[in-house]
N, C-alpha and C positions, 0 to 999 in steps of 0.2 A: 317190539323189544325182543321177542323170541328170535327173530331173524338176526338181530344184532349179536345175540349170544351164540347162535349157530355159526355166524361168521367168525367170531372170536375163536371158537373151537377149531374151525377149519384152518384158520391161519396158523394156529399152533401145530396142528397135525401136519400141514404141508411143509412148514419150515423145519419141524423136528427140533426146534430150539425152545427150551424152557428157561426162564430167568429166575435167579434166586439170589439171596444174600441181602446185605444192608446197603443203604445209600450213603454217599459221601459228597459233600459240597465241593464243587470245583469251579475255578474261574472267578471272574468278578464282573461287575456291571451287568450287562444283559445276559451274560452266561452264568451268573451266580445262582440262578434259579433252576439250573439243569444239572442233573447228576446221572451217572450211569450205574446200572445194576449189573453186577458181575454174573455171568452165566456159569453155574457150577453144579447145580442139581436139577431135578425135575420139578421142583416146586419153588415158587417165589414166596418168600415170607415177607409180608407187609407189616412193618413195625408201626404201631400206633401208640402214641403217648397218651396217658390219662393224668390230668392234673385235677386233683380233688382234695377235699378236706377230710382227713381221717382222724384228726386229733385236736381240731380247733373249734371255733364257735359255730361252724356249719357242719360238724362231723355227723350229725343225725342224717343229713342229706348225703354227705360225702361217702360214708360207709355204705349207704344204700346204693349209691351210684356204682361203686366198685363191684358190689355183689351182682347187680343187674347187668353190668357190662360183661361179667364172666359168662352169663347166660347168652348174651349177645354174641360174644366171641365164638362160643360153641355153635350157635345157630348159623352164623355166617360161614364158618368153616364147613359145616355140614352142607350148606347151600352150594358153596363152591365145588365141593366134592360131587354132589348130586348132578351139578351142571357140567361136570367134566372139565372144570376150569382149574388151571395149575396154580392156585393161590391159597395162601393160608395166612390169617392174621395172628399177630402176637401182640399182647398188650403190655405196656411198661407203665405201671402205676406209680405216681409220685404224690406224697402227702405235702400239700402246701400250707396247711393249717389256716387257710384263708388269709395268709400274710402276704401282701404284695411283694415284699423283698424276697421272701423264701420262694415265692412262685417264680420270680425271674431267675433265681438260681437253678430251679428245677427245669425251666425251659432251656436254659443254657446247657444243662447236663444232657437233656434229651437231644438237643441239636448236635452236641458232640458225639452222640451215638448214631448219628445219621437219621434221626427221626424227624420227619417233616410234617406229619399230620397229628394233631392233638385233639382229644375230646376234653373240654374244660377250658379254663378253670371255672371254679364255682361262683366266685363273686365278681362284681363289676370293678371293685378297686384293684383286683388282680389283673383283669383285662386291661385296665388303664395303664398299669405299670409295665406290662409286657408288650404292649401294642407296637412300640417303636422297634423293639428287638424282633418281633414277629415279622414286621414289614421289611426291615432291612435285611433279614436273613431268608426272606421268601418262604416262611413257614405258613401253615394254614391251621386255624383252630375253629372248633365248633363248640361253643359253650351251651350247656343245657339250662343254665340258671342265672346268667348275668343279665340283668334287666334294666340297668340305668339307661336313659336316653343317650344316643350317640354323642351329643354335645357335652354331656356330663363326664364322658370318659375320653375327651380330647379329640373328637372327630368333627371336622367342619364340612367335609364332602364325602359322598359315598365311595369315591375312588380311593380315599385313604383307608377305607374299611373293607377293601375287596378280599383280603385274606382272613377276615374275622367274621365268622358266622355265629348267629345266636338263634337257636331253635325255640326260643321262648319270646313272647311279646314283651315289649319294653314297658316300663312303669307308667307310661302315658295311659296305658290301658288299666293297669292295676289301680292307679290313682282314682280313676272314675269309679271303679268297683268299690273302693274303700269309701269314697264320698257318698256313693249310692247307698251302701248299707248303713252308714251313720245317719243319713237323712231319713232313711226308711224306718229307723228305730226311734225317731223322734228326738234326736239329740240337737240341742241348740248351741252349746258351748263346748269347745274342744281345746285341750292343751296338748301340744305335741312334744314328745321327747324322742330324739332321733340320733342315730349313729353318725358321727362326723366323717364319713368317707364318701366316695363318689356315689355309691349306691344310696346310702342313707340321705344324703343331701338332695340327690336327684328325686327320690320318691317323696321326700318331705315337701319339696317345692311344688311338685306336680299335684300332690294331694291337697296341700293348702290352697292352691289356686282353684281346684275343683270344689273344695268345701265352701270357699267364698262364693263361688258361682251358685251353689245350692242354698246360699243364705245362712250358712253356719258361721257362728262367731268364733274366731281364733283368739283364745285368751292367753296364749303363751306358746313360744317356740324355744325349746331347750335342746341344745346340742351337747353331746358328750364325746370324748375321744374314742377312737377305734383301735389304736395301737399304742399302748394297751388299753383295754377297756377298764373302767373304774373297778376297784375292789371294794371301796367304801362308797355306797350310794347315798349316804345320809344327806349330803348337801343337795343332791338332785331330788330326793324325796321331800325335803323341806320346801324346795322351790315349787314342786308340783302341788303340795298342800296349800301353799300361799296362793297359787294361781286359781285353785278351785274354791277358795274360801268365799262364802257368801252366795255361792251359786246353788241352784236347785239340783240335787244329786240325781234326780230322775231325768233331767235333760242335759246333764254334763258328763263328759267322758274324757278319758286319757287315750291318746293314740301313741303307741310305742313302736317305733320303727327301728328294729335291731335284730340281732341274732340270739344265740343262746344266753347272752348276758342279761336278757330281759328276765330270765328265770331268777338270777341272782338279785336283780333289782326288786322283784316281787317278794322274794324270800326275806329281804331286809326291811320290808314295810311292817310297822307295828300293827298288831291285830285289831287295834281300835282306831286306826288311821281313817280319816274321811276318804282317803284314796280307795279304800275297799268298799265304799258305799256308792261308787259310780261305776259305770261300765267302762271296760278297757277294750281297745281294738289293737290288732297287730297287723302283720303283713306276711308275705311269703318267707321272710327270714326266720320266722318263729314257728310256722305250721308244723305240727307233728313233732315238735321238739321233745326229746326224751328228758332233757334236763328240766324243762318246765314241770313235767310230771313227777320227777324224782325229788326236785327241790321245792316246788311251790304249787303243788296240785290243788290244795284246798283253797288257797288265795286266788289262783287262776280260775278255779271253778266258780268262785264267788263273784268275780268281776266279768267272767265270760271269756275274755281275751279273744274276741271274734277276729279271726285272721284270714286273709285272702291269699289264694294261690291259684295259678293257672290251672284250669280244669279241662282235661281231655279224656274222653272215654271211648272204648271200642271193643269189639269182640276179640280182637288181637290182644288187647291188654288183659282180658280175662284168661286167655290161654297162657300168657306170660306169667300171670299171677299163680296159676296152677303149678308151673315149673318152679317158680320162686319158693312156694310153700313146700313143694316136694324136696327141694334141696335143703330145707331147714332154715331158710333165711328169714322167715316171718310169714305173715298172712299175705301181703302183697307189696310190690314196690311203691315207693313214693312217686309223686308226680315228676319231680326233676330227674329221678332215675329212669322213668319211662321215656322222658325226652332224650336222655343220654343214650338209651337203647336205639331210638330212631336215628340219632346223630351218628352212631357207630355204623349202622347199616348204610346210610347214605355215604358216609366217608369211605367205608371199605369198598363199596361198589364203584364209587367214583375213582378211587385210587387204582383199582384193578383196570378200569377202562382207560385211565390215563397211561398206565404202563403199556397196555396193548397198542394204543395210538402212537406212542413215542418210541416203541421198540425197546422198552425197558428203562426209559429215562424219566427222571422226576422233573416236572414242569409245573411250577406253582400257579402260573396264570391259567394253564389248561385245567388243573385240578379245581381251582376256584370256579371256573366256568362250568365244569362238569357237576360240581356239587349243586350249583344253582339249578341246572337243568334236571339233574337226577332227583332232586327234591320233589319236583313236580311229577316225574314219572313214578317215583316211590309212592306218592300220594294217590296216584291214579291206579296203582296196583300193577304197573307194567312189568315189574320184576317177579310177579307171582306172590308178592307179599305186600302188606299195607301198613301204614304207621300205627303204632299202639296208642298214639296221642291224638288221633284224628287228623284231619287235613292240615298239611303244612304248606303254606305259601309265604314266600319271603318278599319283603319290600326292597326298595332300591338300596337300603343300608345293609342288606343281607340279614335282617332281623325278621322273626315271625310277625306276620302282618295283622293277626287277629286272635281272639280267643275268649272263651268264657272264664269266669273265676269262681272257684269253690270257696265257700265261707265255712271255716272250721272254728269250733269253739271247744273249750275244755269243759267236760261234763263229768258226772260221777264215774262214767265208764272210761274216761280219758278223752283224748282228742276225738272229735266227731264232726262229720260233714253235716252242717245244719241248713245250708242254703246255697244257691247257685245264682250268680249274677250273669245275665245274658248280655253279651256285648252288642248284639244286634238291636235289642230293644231298650237296654239300659235298666231293665227291671230285674227284681230279685224273686226267685222262687224259693220260699222258705219250706224246708222239708219237714214232714211230720216226724215227731220223735218216736 
């Protein structure tokens, strides 16, 4: 890879031409995915959009993603400078509130600005709503946190998803982790309450299937609306209480598949409710939720709220955490923020290589191809850096192909990692407190 970068530098020096400016869509049909970058200064500014939730039900993750990408931007620009490459990335952050309609509006706005590469969005429902626009306008996105299986967000073939990457495993993996922890804790009966969007329905279906395979009895499946979420949870609370009535609380549990709204649900449960005498399980949609701690910590601590999320660790992540804390952002980035950091690196390097290969033109098909190739090279350390979330290998759907899952619970200290589900063995390593 060192030879490739030396060749890039040589080409620029020989030609004496450096590319800069923004991109603009031109032509139609086969030419719609190619744009020309105007030569004007000595530095090419690569515009990258960021679609994240800064004020909605996934804002705990979304704000963390924005902070971590600021570090990523600085690291990448320093890398380009040290390598003598005439590129600089600039981020354009948009708040989608995890709302599919707002997300589409933001994508259209970014496209109008000539932005072709996007990190995000946060949720699968958003990906589902923007996929047709992304494909028809030959844009490329890399989501750090959309986990619904491809079929649940409207894809039937990998070719339909060639511009849409996800650097996180799908819920087919998470479902096995959830089923594994529930079985491991001796639970026999489960009632599921889930968010009625593409993500919630996809994870619910996959998890229920895996729970049944593990011999766990499903005593209820309750769907609630996602746009908007309920403000009064009393009907759902009553239904949940009815479902667990007469069951042994030691072997009965509630599985809540949702976002920050689960905090409101818990806060509205009466302190004497039988729902607070059984264990609760969650998912990646609620892990590290600040709202759970601020609105329902005591109740969440009582029921555990054992929640799963992709888990990747590395020495690189520790270094990033040091910079994160140094900037006053907190102790360390959340998992999806770490994935977004990796996505930005691969996206930026691939975009720069695309511009070099095309003489400064945007080519969506080439960018898509390079992202897939460079993900492997990035994993192997061929650029002199390695992923902060461990090895990244993509399947034919451009989704991460594997991964362990951390199990987080609410304790007296707040959210805490209490176990790790190993995807290779299907077993859980419970951590000492």
